[in-house]
C-alpha positions in Angstrom: 67.6 -75.1 123.2 66.8 -71.9 124.9 63.0 -72.2 124.9 63.3 -75.8 126.3 65.3 -74.7 129.4 63.3 -71.6 129.9 60.0 -73.4 129.8 61.4 -76.3 132.0 62.4 -73.9 134.7 59.2 -71.9 134.5 57.1 -75.1 135.0 59.4 -76.7 137.5 60.4 -73.8 139.7 58.1 -70.9 139.1 54.6 -72.1 138.2 54.3 -74.1 141.4 51.9 -74.4 144.4 51.3 -76.7 147.3 48.3 -78.1 145.5 50.3 -79.0 142.4 53.1 -80.4 144.6 50.5 -82.9 145.9 48.6 -83.6 142.8 51.3 -83.8 140.1 53.0 -86.9 141.6 49.5 -88.5 141.8 48.8 -87.8 138.2 52.3 -89.0 137.1 52.6 -92.4 138.7 50.8 -95.4 137.3 50.5 -97.3 140.5 47.7 -95.0 141.7 45.5 -96.3 138.9 46.4 -99.9 138.7 43.2 -101.1 140.3 41.0 -99.0 138.1 42.9 -100.1 134.9 42.8 -103.8 135.9 39.0 -103.6 136.6 38.5 -101.9 133.3 40.5 -104.5 131.4 38.6 -107.4 133.1 35.2 -105.7 132.5 35.9 -105.1 128.8 37.4 -108.6 128.3 34.4 -110.3 130.0 31.5 -108.1 128.9 32.9 -106.1 125.9 32.3 -107.2 122.4 34.5 -107.6 119.3 35.6 -104.0 119.1 36.3 -103.7 122.8 38.6 -106.7 122.6 40.3 -105.3 119.5 40.8 -102.0 121.3 42.4 -103.8 124.3 44.6 -105.8 122.1 46.0 -102.7 120.3 46.5 -100.9 123.6 48.6 -103.9 124.8 50.5 -104.0 121.5 51.2 -100.3 121.7 52.9 -100.8 125.1 55.1 -103.5 123.5 55.8 -101.8 120.2 55.8 -98.3 121.5 57.0 -98.2 125.1 59.4 -101.2 125.0 60.4 -100.7 121.4 60.2 -97.2 120.0 60.6 -95.0 123.0 63.0 -97.2 124.9 65.1 -97.5 121.7 65.2 -93.7 121.3 66.2 -93.2 124.9 69.2 -95.5 124.5 70.0 -93.9 121.1 69.8 -90.3 122.2 71.0 -91.0 125.8 69.9 -87.6 127.1 70.3 -87.4 130.9 67.3 -86.4 133.0 67.3 -82.7 133.9 67.5 -83.2 137.7 70.8 -85.1 137.2 72.6 -82.4 135.2 71.0 -79.1 136.0 71.3 -77.0 139.1 68.2 -75.6 140.9 65.7 -78.3 139.8 62.9 -79.1 142.1 62.6 -82.9 142.5 59.0 -83.3 143.5 58.0 -86.7 144.9 55.0 -87.8 146.9 55.4 -86.1 150.3 58.9 -84.8 149.6 60.5 -82.0 147.7 64.3 -81.8 147.2 66.7 -79.9 145.0 68.9 -81.4 142.3 72.5 -82.3 143.0 74.3 -82.7 139.6 77.4 -83.8 141.4 75.8 -87.3 141.7 76.1 -87.8 138.0 73.6 -88.7 135.3 70.6 -90.8 136.5 68.2 -92.2 133.9 67.5 -91.3 130.3 65.2 -88.4 129.4 64.3 -88.3 125.7 61.5 -89.0 124.8 59.0 -89.3 127.7 57.6 -92.7 127.9 54.7 -91.5 130.0 53.8 -88.9 127.4 54.0 -91.4 124.6 52.0 -94.1 126.3 49.2 -91.7 127.2 49.1 -90.1 123.7 48.9 -93.6 122.1 46.1 -94.5 124.5 44.2 -91.2 123.7 44.7 -91.8 119.9 43.4 -95.3 120.2 40.4 -94.3 122.3 39.3 -91.6 119.8 40.1 -93.9 116.8 37.7 -96.5 118.2 35.1 -94.4 119.9 35.1 -91.0 118.2 35.1 -87.4 119.4 32.8 -88.0 122.3 35.8 -89.4 124.2 38.3 -86.8 122.9 38.6 -85.5 126.5 41.2 -88.3 127.1 43.6 -86.1 125.3 43.4 -83.6 128.2 44.6 -86.4 130.5 47.5 -87.1 128.1 48.4 -83.4 128.2 48.2 -83.4 132.0 50.4 -86.4 132.4 53.0 -84.8 130.1 52.9 -81.6 132.1 53.4 -83.5 135.3 56.6 -85.0 134.1 58.1 -81.5 133.6 56.7 -80.3 136.9 58.4 -83.2 138.8 61.7 -82.4 137.2 62.2 -85.6 135.3 61.7 -84.4 131.7 62.3 -81.4 129.5 59.4 -80.0 127.6 61.0 -81.3 124.3 61.0 -84.8 125.9 57.3 -84.6 126.5 56.5 -83.1 123.1 58.5 -85.8 121.4 56.7 -88.4 123.5 53.3 -87.0 122.5 54.3 -87.1 118.8 55.8 -90.6 119.1 52.7 -92.0 120.9 50.3 -90.4 118.5 52.3 -91.8 115.6 52.4 -95.4 116.7 48.8 -95.2 117.9 47.9 -94.1 114.4 50.1 -96.7 112.8 48.7 -99.6 114.8 45.0 -98.6 114.5 45.4 -97.9 110.7 47.2 -101.2 110.2 44.6 -103.1 112.1 41.7 -101.4 110.2 43.4 -102.2 106.9 43.9 -105.8 107.8 40.3 -106.1 108.9 39.0 -104.6 105.7 41.4 -106.8 103.6 41.0 -110.2 105.4 38.2 -109.8 107.9 35.5 -111.4 105.7 37.7 -114.4 105.1 38.7 -114.9 108.7 35.2 -114.4 110.2 32.3 -113.7 107.9 29.8 -113.3 110.7 31.9 -110.8 112.6 32.8 -108.9 109.5 29.1 -108.6 108.6 28.4 -107.2 112.0 31.5 -104.9 112.1 32.5 -104.0 108.5 34.5 -101.1 110.0 36.9 -101.6 112.9 37.3 -97.9 113.8 34.8 -95.2 114.5 33.3 -93.6 111.4 30.2 -91.7 110.4 28.6 -92.5 107.1 28.9 -90.0 104.2 25.6 -88.3 105.0 26.7 -87.5 108.6 24.2 -89.9 110.2 24.6 -92.1 113.2 28.0 -93.8 113.6 28.3 -97.5 112.9 28.6 -98.4 116.6 25.3 -96.6 117.4 23.5 -98.5 114.6 24.7 -101.8 116.0 23.6 -100.9 119.5 25.8 -100.9 122.6 29.4 -99.8 122.8 30.8 -102.4 120.5 
């Protein structure tokens, strides 16, 4: 598509700066945040309450169902090569290194959809589904990660857009399914927990008063 290639080259080769060359690889790669993520998981597991543990469970499930299932399956089905492996004049931006694409090396990797974009969109959806609009800023992070994948030369804009849509979809599907299951069977499985948490997801009452989580106290 014309717009796809145009926007890719604009982001990858024209809208660039030394600051972005340093920061975009940092944003894009998970290993920079492994310690923070692990500490957060341990903290919520040990000190969180019911809803925090449900949230963590759905995040983990989204990685299995979404990343290893849906996005990986689509990558094999579509089998679209990454832009740096088939296009000339692509800046391959890595940490501490910038090179230019060499299509003669042949296709390397699959491009559609972006798993990074999908994972972060699913996380952003689950965060806002559980904790409401006060944490809607996490969507900015999901957008930034998606942008970084284009900047680094590893994805087309359409890959990232498809990843955002896919991640938001399975984030919605998982959270909606979990909320339905909790409404349907929660009282039978654990009457005490259900009495304390009749709603699994964030919601305000019909008069627009305090959300359920605030009435219960704490973040759970």
